[in-house]
N, C-alpha and C positions, 0 to 999 in steps of 0.2 A: 839958266836952263842946261839940262846935263846933256854931256856931248862924249862920245867916244874918241878916244885917242888914236882909233884903228879902224880902219875898213873891213877888218876881219869880225868884226864884234859891232852889229846895228843896234843902236839903243833908240829906244822910243817910249815917250810916256804916254800910257792909257789912263787918264785920270789920275790916280794916286798910285800907279802901280809902272814901276819901270821894266819894260819889257827889252831883254838883251837876246838878240840872235847870234848865234856863232854862224859866222859867215867865212868859211875859208874852203870852198870846194876843191878836189870832189869830196873830202872826206870829212871837212871841220875840223881838221888836226889843229891842234895848239903849238904855238912856238913863242918866243919871247915878245914877241910884238902884242900879239893877243892875251898872253897871260898879264902883261903889263895894262893892257887896256882892261882887263877885267878887275885888277886890283885898284884902277883908279875910277871906275865906274862905280865900285863898291863906295869908295870913300867918297864919291859925289854924293851917292844917295845918302849915305850916313849924316851928310850936313845941309841937305836939302829937306825943309819940314814937308814938303809936298809928297816926299816920297813913302808911301807906307809897306810896299812890297815890293819884292821883284819876281820876275818870272823870266826862266831861262829855256830857250829852244833852240834846236839847229834848223838851219836853213835849208830846204829841201824835204824830199821824201824819204829818203834812204836812211841818213845819218843825223844822229844828236850831234856826237863827236867820236870820230876814232882813237882819240887821245894825241899822243906826239908824234910828231912826223920823224920816223926812225932814223932818217936820213943825217938828224943830227948827230946818231950815236956812233955810225957805221966807223970812224977812224979810231975809236976808243979814246978820244981827248977826255981826260979826267975833269980839266977847267971848262969845256963846256957842258959836262954831264953835273958840276955843281952847279953853274949858272942856272940849269934848265931845273935842277932841285929846288935851288932858292925860289925860282918863279913861280912853279906849281904850287910850293907850300906857302907863299906869299900870296898869291890871288886866292886858294881854294881855304885857307885859314882867314882871310878879309872878310870872303864869302860866308864863311860858318859863322863869324862874329858878326854879321850885319844886323843892325839893331832890330829891324822889321822882321818879316815872313818870307822866305825865299822859296820858290815852288821850282822844280823842274816837270818841263813837259817833255818828255821823251819818245821823240818821234821817229826812232830807228835805232840803227846801231848805235851802244853807249860803251865803248871799248877803252881799258885803261884809263889815260887822262879823261877821259869822256865819262866814264862811270864816276870817277873820283868828284867831278863838278856836281855830278847828282847827289853822292853823298855828302857834300858840303851845304845841300839845302835841305829847307826843313820839312818839304813833302815832295813826293815824286809822283807823277802820272806817267802812265807808261800806255802806248798804243799796243795793239795785240802784236802787231808784227816786230817790236821792240826785241832787241837781242843784248846782254849784257854781258862783260866779263870783264876779271883783270888779268889778262895774260899775259904779262910783262915777263915772268919765270921762263916762259916758252922761249922766250929770246935771249936768257941769260941778265935778265934787268928784275927790278921789283917797282911797285906802287910808290911812288915816293910825293903823292900829293894828298897824303893822308889817308891813302886807300888799306893800309893793312889795319889802320887803328879804328876808322870809320865803318869800315865795312863789317868789323867785326861786333861793334860796337850796336848797329843795325841789325844784323843777320844771325848774330851769335858766333861764337868760336868754331864750330863744326862747318857751317854752311861758307863760312870765310877762310877755312882750310880747303874746302873742296875747290872754292873757286879760284883761291890764289894758288895754293900749292899742287893741285891737281888740275889745274888750268879749266875748269869745268866752265862750260856759258850756259847762262839760264835764260830762257824766254820769259817772256811779260808773264804769262800764267804763274809760272813756277815762282819767279820774284815775286808778284802777288802772295802767293802762298807761302814763301819764307819771311815776309815782311819787308824784303827790299824795294818795293813799290806800295804805296798806299790805296792803287785805284788802277785797274785796265780799262781803256777806252779804246773803241774801235778806229780804225786806221782814218786819221787826217781830225781827229779830237780832243787831242791832248790839249794844244795851246789852247781850245777854248774853254775843257774842264779848269786847266790852271788858271786862267785869266778870271773865271767866275770864281773860285775858292777865292783868288786875290783879290777880289771883290767884296766877298764876304770878309776879309781880313779888316778892310778900308771901313768896314762898319764897326769895328772895334775900336776901343781908345787907343792910340799909338803907344801912347807911355804905359800904359798896363799892359799892352802887347809885349812890349821890349822887357819889362819888368818879368813879366811870366815866360818868357823864351829863355832868359837869363837863368833862372830857377830852374827850370825842367833841364838844361843843359848842364846846369852845377851837378846834377846827378853821376856823370861822367866823372867826375874827379874826385870826390867826396862821399862819404856815407850818409845815409838818410836822416841820421839821428843830429848829423851836424847841420843840417840844412831847414830845421824847423824855424829855429831862431830867425836866420835870415827872411824867410819866407813871411814872417810876422811883420821884420822889420820894414820890408820891400809893401808890405800892405800898408802901412801908415805911411813910408815914404810918399805913396800916390797922392796922399791929402795934400801935397805940397803943390800939385798940379791944376791947371785950372780945368783939365779935361775930368778930374775927378768931381770936382762940382758940378759941372756941365751936365756929365753921364748921369749922376743920380738925380739931380733936378729934372731933366729932359725925360727920365724915367717917372717920376712923380707926376710932373704936368703932362703924360702922355702925350708925348712929341718925340720926334727924332734927334738925336744928339748932334750938334754943329761942333766936330773936333777943331783943335787949331794945334795938334799933336805939341802941347806945353802945359 
């Protein structure tokens, strides 16, 4: 059974989906406790074959997450800064490398480390009232949870520079236009849409999904020509799984497959 190490992150299984709720009012800020809990929850999900997808949302109606609690940085302590940078990096790198599909249900403000959390997810669904920004430079800091890298990859260098270097905040409609989110829904509907997408994921073969995700993300670190052979190798590698045989035979027998994630 998957359990959170912190009350600031709530964990609940919904079928084969792990629902994580950021629960640190009033703004669902991140701190070492919650970041450590995120790293641990992803590790648990990776080893639990019953988990096919992760959905992350914020508690309440106003905030997904406002990012780090800036009070932690008020005295200029570099040791604290290093610890927080490692905590943010560790948590969101772990999330980005989750073997299944991760979906952010952005139910309100996603600022700083809050937006970085969503950028570590595979898919982002935003409610119409949501606002998103990486405003760290306005307080003399910079995004240290993957923001400078992941935002550039998702929206391109130009919009990444507008948001990071100019401190530009975007609303949900603009976010969809520039590719920062995949879909905009009405207030109160992001979680339901994200869970529905997760349910669709759960109809796919988990080993196939994991292999496909790895190949898609490979494009971030290599050229396309060098990825064709690994794609073919991954296809053949799936023939070592029981789910490959189950999937093909279920199709031929006109029935739904029964995945075992192996």
